[in-house]
N, C-alpha and C positions, 0 to 999 in steps of 0.2 A: 544422438538423436538419430529417431528410427525410422525405416521411410512410411509407417502410419502415423508416426508422428507428426512427418513433413507436411504430409497429405492434411492433417487438421489445422495445421498452421496455416499453409496456402488458403484452404477452405475460411478460415477467420479473418484473413487480409481480404479476400474478398469478401467476408458481410453475407456469408450464403451459409441456408440452413443444410442439414446433413442430408434435405429431403432435396433439395435444389440440386444440390454442390452430386448429389449420389443421380438425379434424372439426369445431370449434364455429361457424366463419365458414362454414365448407362450401367449403374448397377442397384442394386437395395439401398433401401437405408439401411437395414441390415447387415450388409456385406460392407458396405463404408464404414458405418459402427465398429464392425470387425477388424478392418484395415487400420480405424485410428487406435482403436486399443491393443495392437499387436496381437489380436487373437486369430487375424489369417496373416503372417507374411508372407505368402507364397504369390505374389500382388500380379497376375498375369501383365504382361509386358502393355499392351493395349491400353492397360486400367491406368498405368502408371503413365505412360504418354498422355490420354487422356487430361488428365490432373494437372500432368506438366502443363499441357496450352492451356488449359483454362486458366491454372493461376500465372500463368505467363513466366514460368522456370523453365532448366532444363530437367530433360526427365533423369540426368549425372546426378543434379544436385536432389530429386525424391530419393534417389538410391541409396545418396552420402556418401556419395566420390566427388563430387564438387563442395566448393562452401559460394553460397550466395553472395555477391555484392553489398546486400543491405548484412550480413550477418559480419561482412571486413570493417564493410561501415562502423557497425556497434563497437565492436575492437578498439579499433584508431578511436573512438569516440571516446570510450569510456579510460583507455589511458590517458589521450589528452588530458580529459578531466580531474584523472585523478595526478597528473604533473601538477595542472595548474593548481590542484586542493593542497599539494605540498608546498611551493610555493607560497601562501599566503602565511608570512609570519605573524600574523595576528593571533592564528589557530594552533590551540595546541597539541602536543600529539596528541592524544584521545579524541582530540573535536574530529583532527584530521581523519581519524582512523572511523572514527562515526559516519563521517561522510560517503568516504570510497567504501563501507558496507552496507551501507543506503543503497547507493551506484548499482553495486553487485545483486542487490536481491529482486526477484522476477516484480512484475504487476502486482501483485496478491497481496504480497510480505509488502511490497513499499504504503498500498493502502494500509492495510493493518500499521504501519511503521504512523504513519501519519495520523490516523484517529484518533490509534495511542497517544499521540502529540497531542492532537488537540485537545482531549481532553485532561491529559498533565496541564495545559495551560488554562481548563477553566478552572483547574482547583483553585493554580496559585492562583488566579483572578479573584477565583472566591476566599482566599486566604487573606489576599489584598486589602478587600474590601466592607470585612468585617467589621464591624465599630463595635468596642465592649459598650455595654450598659452599665456602666461602675455607678455605684450610689453617689447622690448627690445630695447637698442639702435641702431641706424642705424648704418650700418657697409658699406652703399654702397656709403654718402657721406662722404666730408671730415668738422667734426663742430669744428666751433673754441671753445676751449676751457677755460668755464665757462657760455658757451651760455646753456643758457637754453629752449629746443628746443619739450620740451614731450608734451605741450599742442597745439603746430603749427601745430609739421607732418602732424596730418592726417587730420586740418583743411585746410591746405593750397594745400593738396593735389587735383589736378584738378580729378583726376578719380575717386573718391572719393561720 
């Protein structure tokens, strides 16, 4: 992760717009945009310090020299969840792989998987809800017993 990506991550965690964050670290919105998109990579140290102070992280974290406690925790949580999934006997190996892959996805990827899963479940539900409207014996006329009218009914209908 680049310095710009870390600055953007800090800003997003704070829930701040680029304009607000830029004002707080005393740069223009355009300059912040260039930092976050790695157009400007030689960021002045006073701006890195201001962004770090604002985000309650160390300048070393923004520079990529250290890992945040949250990043470390996320690695351990992911590892723990994968261990838990591995120990569920009811899951087949492909099911375990599916869950592990889901955990490795970013938020947007997870949303896409959730959306697609909901669509598949809706289709599956529609398939089970479909009731066939098969041809039934006519009840609007008296048919003598033993008479087979199944083929002729529709062919003799003037409205057909």
